[in-house]
C-alpha positions, 0 to 999 in steps of 0.5 A, spaced: 763 088 379 767 086 373 770 080 370 778 079 369 779 079 361 787 079 362 791 077 367 797 082 367 800 083 374 801 091 372 805 094 378 802 101 379 807 107 380 804 113 384 802 119 380 801 115 374 794 114 371 793 107 368 788 105 363 786 101 357 787 104 350 782 103 344 787 098 341 786 094 347 793 095 350 794 098 357 798 104 358 800 109 363 801 116 363 804 121 368 798 125 372 797 133 371 797 136 377 796 144 378 800 148 373 804 142 371 802 138 364 801 130 364 806 126 360 806 122 354 803 115 354 807 109 355 804 101 353 805 097 360 802 091 357 801 089 350 794 085 352 791 086 345 784 085 348 778 085 343 773 090 346 766 089 346 761 095 345 757 097 352 763 095 356 767 099 360 775 096 361 779 098 366 785 096 370 783 093 377 787 093 384 791 087 382 793 090 376 789 086 371 785 088 366 777 087 367 771 089 364 764 091 367 757 092 363 756 100 362 749 102 366 746 106 362 741 111 365 737 117 364 730 120 362 726 116 357 724 119 351 717 122 351 712 118 346 710 121 339 703 121 339 
């Protein structure tokens, strides 16, 4: 579970994708369905969050921007002899 970074209260619309951009603002874009292309992005809330490396930023069910620490799995590298 993540922690709330910005209380935005974004109201979600059906058929739209919501995400946090590189500049820290919350965006919405129309989802691509079948052969129909998605639309351009539009700023929903101007949060201006300072993003930290190693964290995933997302919009939770309540419409707030939250951050969760990314879990980096995978294989370990072989030791050089």
